[in-house]
C-alpha positions as CSV (number, residue, x, y, z in Angstrom):
1,M,0.0,0.0,0.0
2,N,2.9,2.4,0.8
3,E,4.3,1.9,-2.7
4,N,1.0,2.9,-4.2
5,V,0.8,6.1,-2.0
6,E,4.4,7.0,-2.9
7,S,3.7,6.4,-6.6
8,I,0.8,8.8,-6.4
9,R,2.8,11.4,-4.5
10,Q,5.6,11.2,-7.1
11,R,3.1,11.7,-10.0
12,L,1.5,14.6,-8.2
13,K,4.9,16.2,-7.8
14,I,5.6,15.8,-11.5
15,Y,2.2,17.2,-12.4
16,R,2.7,20.2,-10.2
17,W,6.1,20.9,-11.9
18,I,4.6,20.6,-15.3
19,F,1.8,23.0,-14.3
20,V,4.4,25.5,-13.1
21,V,6.4,25.1,-16.3
22,L,3.2,25.7,-18.4
23,L,2.4,28.8,-16.4
24,A,6.0,30.1,-16.9
25,L,5.8,29.4,-20.6
26,T,2.5,31.2,-20.8
27,G,4.1,34.2,-19.1
28,A,7.0,34.0,-21.5
29,T,4.6,34.0,-24.5
30,A,3.0,37.2,-23.2
31,G,6.4,38.7,-22.5
32,I,7.7,38.0,-26.0
33,F,5.1,40.4,-27.4
34,Y,6.4,43.2,-25.1
35,L,10.0,42.6,-26.4
36,Y,9.0,42.3,-30.1
37,P,5.6,44.1,-30.5
38,G,3.7,43.0,-33.5
39,G,6.6,41.4,-35.4
40,R,7.2,38.2,-37.2
41,R,9.9,37.2,-34.7
42,A,7.5,37.4,-31.8
43,T,4.9,35.3,-33.6
44,A,7.6,32.7,-34.5
45,I,8.8,32.5,-30.9
46,A,5.3,32.3,-29.6
47,L,4.5,29.4,-31.9
48,M,7.6,27.6,-30.7
49,I,6.6,28.1,-27.1
50,A,3.0,27.0,-27.8
51,T,4.4,23.8,-29.4
52,I,6.4,23.1,-26.3
53,Q,3.3,23.7,-24.2
54,A,1.2,21.4,-26.3
55,V,3.8,18.6,-26.1
56,L,4.0,18.9,-22.3
57,A,0.3,19.1,-21.8
58,S,-0.4,16.1,-24.1
59,A,2.4,14.0,-22.8
60,Y,1.7,14.4,-19.1
61,F,-1.9,15.5,-18.6
62,M,-3.3,13.4,-21.3
63,H,-0.9,10.5,-20.3
64,L,0.4,10.1,-23.9
65,N,3.9,9.4,-22.6
66,S,2.8,6.0,-21.4
67,E,0.5,5.0,-24.3
68,K,1.0,2.1,-26.6
69,K,3.0,2.4,-29.8
70,M,-0.1,2.1,-32.0
71,V,-1.7,5.2,-30.5
72,L,1.5,7.1,-30.9
73,R,1.8,6.0,-34.5
74,I,-1.7,7.3,-35.2
75,L,-0.9,10.6,-33.6
76,L,2.3,10.9,-35.6
77,F,0.5,10.1,-38.8
78,T,-2.1,12.8,-37.9
79,G,0.6,15.3,-37.3
80,I,2.4,14.6,-40.6
81,F,-0.9,14.8,-42.4
82,F,-1.7,18.1,-40.8
83,L,1.7,19.5,-41.7
84,G,1.2,18.3,-45.3
85,L,-2.1,20.2,-45.5
86,M,-0.5,23.3,-44.1
87,F,2.3,23.1,-46.6
88,L,-0.2,22.7,-49.5
89,T,-2.1,25.7,-48.2
90,L,1.1,27.8,-48.2
91,L,1.9,26.6,-51.7
92,A,-1.6,27.6,-52.8
93,L,-1.2,31.1,-51.3
94,H,2.1,31.7,-53.1
95,D,0.8,30.3,-56.4
96,Q,-1.4,33.3,-57.2
97,R,-1.1,34.5,-60.8
């Protein structure tokens, strides 16, 4: 029983740290727009921070870091498909005659 309680305490400690990191990254995202107001650099940095936040939230709070390989393969395929669609959209935007 003590092993179970210790395991739960350890996980709660990890979840708290992830939550603090997510809050700090949210603050960093807001701070970036004060350093580079309205620029492309601020948007690019904010998107990188948002990607890190999405990975942390999905890995720990959605428990994807302990999922089976098949679920992770499906998520990877979905991500690749999404990036392909975004690439095609960008190609269409730049192919205006």
